[in-house]
C-alpha positions, 0 to 999 in steps of 0.5 A: 769320425769325420777326420778319419773319413777325410784321412781315408779319402785323402789316402785313397786319392793320393794312391789313385793319382800316384798309380794313375800317374805311373801308368800314364808315364808308362804309356807315354814312354811306350808310345814314344819308343817306336819313334826312337827305336824303329820297330822291325820292318813289316810289323804293326806293333799297335796290335797284340797280334802284330806285337807277338808276331814281331817279337822274334825279330826284335833285338835287345834295343827294342826292349830298352823302352819297355823296361824304362816304361815299367821301371819309371812308371812304378818308380814315380808312383811309389815316389808320389805315394811316399811323398804325399802320404803321412803314414804307411808309405812303405806298405802302400809304395810296395803295394803299388809295385805289386800292382804294377808287377801284376800288370807285367805278369799279365803282359808275359801271359799275353805275349808268350813269345817275349824273350826270357831274358827280358821277362826275368829282367823286367819282372825281377828289377822293374817293379818291386825294387823300383817301388822300394827305391821310390819309397826311399826317394820320396819319403820325408826325412 
């Protein structure tokens, strides 16, 4: 019984750290994006209202870093899960991808002015496929 509890605790810790790491990478990439690609003039992208107002003035270059943030955050979480769990790596990697996908869907709801091409690219490519790729990259042979 003690070993089972220890196994559950280890699994929970690995999953939590992996998702936290992915979320931190996501946030770090988003934070540096405005330093690399200047936002549209006259808009404050630090608030949801400012971001929503700026959205129609953004070009494709403004969406590179958000896509990378979503894809790489999901990827690193899945790699860590797959690397450090001893069983059911695929299931938990995909669950992490679905969790990040839920975050992506919530952003689409909060920012309805996001261009449809980016919404489709982001929701279709950045989450579940990246979770699977992370599983493949992280799993032990």
